[in-house]
C-alpha positions in Angstrom: 0.0 0.0 0.0 1.2 3.5 -0.9 0.0 6.6 0.9 1.1 10.1 -0.2 0.1 13.4 1.2 -0.4 16.2 -1.3 -0.1 19.3 0.8 -0.9 22.9 -0.2 0.7 25.2 2.2 -1.1 28.4 1.2 -4.4 26.7 2.1 -3.0 24.5 4.9 -4.9 21.7 3.2 -3.7 18.1 2.9 -5.2 15.7 0.3 -4.2 12.0 0.3 -3.5 9.5 -2.5 -3.9 6.0 -1.3 -3.1 3.1 -3.6 -3.1 -0.7 -3.3 -3.0 -3.3 -6.1 -3.3 -0.8 -8.9 -6.4 0.9 -7.4 -6.3 4.4 -5.9 -8.5 6.5 -3.6 -8.2 10.3 -3.4 -9.2 11.8 0.0 -10.2 15.5 0.2 -9.0 16.5 -3.3 -8.3 20.1 -4.1 -10.0 21.9 -7.0 -7.0 21.3 -9.3 -7.3 17.5 -10.0 -4.5 17.1 -12.6 -1.8 16.2 -10.0 -3.9 13.2 -8.9 -4.5 12.1 -12.4 -0.8 12.4 -13.2 0.2 10.5 -10.1 -2.1 7.6 -10.9 -1.0 7.5 -14.5 2.7 7.6 -13.6 2.1 4.7 -11.2 -0.1 2.7 -13.6 -3.0 2.9 -11.2 -6.7 3.6 -11.6 -8.5 6.1 -9.4 -11.5 4.1 -8.2 -12.7 6.2 -5.2 -13.0 9.9 -4.3 -13.6 10.5 -0.6 -14.5 13.7 1.4 -13.9 13.5 5.1 -16.2 16.4 5.9 -17.9 19.5 4.4 -15.1 21.9 3.4 -16.1 25.5 3.8 -12.5 26.7 3.7 -11.6 25.6 0.1 -13.1 24.4 -3.1 -13.0 20.7 -3.5 -12.2 18.9 -6.8 -14.2 15.8 -5.9 -16.9 16.3 -8.5 -14.4 17.0 -11.3 -12.2 14.1 -10.3 -15.2 11.7 -10.1 -16.4 12.9 -13.6 -12.9 12.4 -15.1 -12.3 9.0 -13.6 -15.8 7.5 -13.3 -15.1 7.0 -9.5 -18.1 7.3 -7.2 
């Protein structure tokens, strides 16, 4: 299992990329989703899940865009 934190200091927000057996989950994605897509592609993985831990009033989430681009629920 691979776990990577993708941290954005200006927003003090951490997203997570979790991968196992070629399947990945993205937790609390930022609005810009290309880094997650690039990481999965570079590792030969498929993003299967997009998760939000709670309602985020302090930043714009990329969960809908990421779900649309990957077909992940």
